[in-house]
C-alpha positions, -999 to 999 in steps of 0.1 A, spaced: 233 -13 -41 222 -30 -74 186 -24 -78 180 -51 -104 195 -76 -82 175 -67 -51 143 -71 -76 154 -105 -86 160 -113 -49 122 -102 -40 94 -128 -42 62 -134 -26 69 -150 6 50 -179 14 66 -188 48 78 -162 72 102 -170 100 77 -157 129 109 -155 154 124 -127 135 110 -91 139 116 -63 116 136 -31 136 117 -1 140 139 18 116 129 -5 88 92 1 95 98 38 97 115 36 62 83 16 49 61 43 64 79 72 49 80 55 15 43 49 16 37 86 23 59 94 -5 42 74 -29 30 93 -59 -9 99 -64 -31 115 -87 -35 152 -79 -15 145 -50 -46 138 -31 -33 107 -13 -66 92 -9 -49 61 9 -40 52 45 -16 26 58 -25 6 89 6 -11 105 0 -42 127 23 -55 150 1 -79 173 2 -116 171 -32 -122 186 -48 -97 160 -26 -109 132 -41 -148 142 -74 -136 140 -71 -122 106 -60 -152 92 -94 -164 92 -103 -137 71 -73 -142 48 -84 -176 34 -60 -193 59 -31 -176 47 -4 -185 74 18 -154 60 -4 -130 82 4 -144 116 37 -155 106 51 -121 96 66 -93 117 42 -69 108 11 -67 84 6 -38 63 -29 -29 54 -34 -4 26 -69 12 28 -89 37 7 -109 69 21 -145 62 21 -152 98 8 -135 123 -14 -157 154 -9 -152 191 -9 -140 192 26 -112 163 19 -98 184 -10 -102 218 7 -78 203 33 -55 193 6 -50 225 -7 -48 242 28 -17 218 34 -3 231 -1 -5 266 11 9 259 46 39 240 32 48 260 -1 32 295 7 14 293 -26 -11 322 -30 -49 314 -30 -51 333 -61 -31 305 -76 -44 274 -60 -84 283 -59 -91 277 -95 -73 242 -94 -92 235 -62 -127 246 -75 -120 224 -110 -111 195 -87 -141 200 -64 -163 202 -95 -150 171 -112 -153 148 -81 -186 159 -75 -198 148 -108 -184 114 -100 -205 82 -88 -192 68 -56 -180 36 -75 -158 58 -98 -143 75 -69 -136 41 -52 -121 27 -83 -98 59 -86 -87 54 -53 -80 17 -54 -58 26 -84 -38 47 -59 -35 19 -36 -18 -1 -59 6 27 -67 14 27 -30 17 -13 -30 41 -11 -59 64 13 -43 62 -4 -11 73 -39 -29 103 -20 -43 112 -4 -10 113 -38 5 134 -53 -22 158 -22 -18 160 -28 21 159 -64 20 126 -68 36 107 -98 27 70 -92 17 40 -112 5 14 -89 -15 -20 -100 -9 -54 -95 -26 -70 -127 -12 -87 -114 21 -121 -104 32 -122 -65 32 -154 -64 49 -141 -87 76 -111 -67 82 -128 -35 82 -149 -47 111 -119 -62 131 -98 -33 127 -126 -5 131 -119 9 99 -154 21 91 -152 43 122 -120 61 107 -137 67 72 -116 37 57 -119 4 35 -92 -20 34 -80 -31 -2 -46 -47 -1 -26 -66 26 11 -67 28 26 -89 55 65 -82 61 92 -97 77 118 -122 71 116 -156 48 118 -188 69 152 -207 60 126 -238 48 106 -216 25 113 -235 -8 99 -208 -30 129 -186 -23 151 -209 -43 126 -208 -74 138 -188 -104 114 -160 -116 92 -169 -145 87 -138 -165 83 -130 -205 113 -125 -223 121 -87 -222 117 -84 -260 79 -93 -254 71 -70 -227 88 -41 -238 82 -21 -271 107 6 -281 98 36 -302 131 54 -314 
């Protein structure tokens, strides 16, 4: 596998082949990759909603500024953030650490108390921005895995989160949508698939300090 060639192959698909459906094993890999995304403190304040329902996808086009990729795609992935990172949420994380690693509470408790104290001082908008940063980490990870697995994708910020939240009943789950990623297979007549990538010269985007 040539990782650079696969990244060059990837582009933001403008037209999916709506007749082609991703096999379930590909979706499982994306789900696992999402769950393995590195997040700050390991708290994972993000949730992935996986949609494979053409009627629902068609409804979401209206809330995606008419972008047809949402209904054409095999699946639509919606990256969401938790609405509230409070003491209970943080405590559940440390319980999971204790369960999986068997780490002593004597070691975990000081870190847990420090995190609870830190987050209790943050304004709601600060926690929201922090959570969004983690969502972008997950998006980058998913885009890379898509390239490696030869899954076509189109990352989208152009949608109405409040409308998505309503249609998908996200608020009832304590979630807010922040990013959308339709995935599937590019259409044969998507002319954008033949376009060369436009990037800075590598000397302009990289600074090396020896």
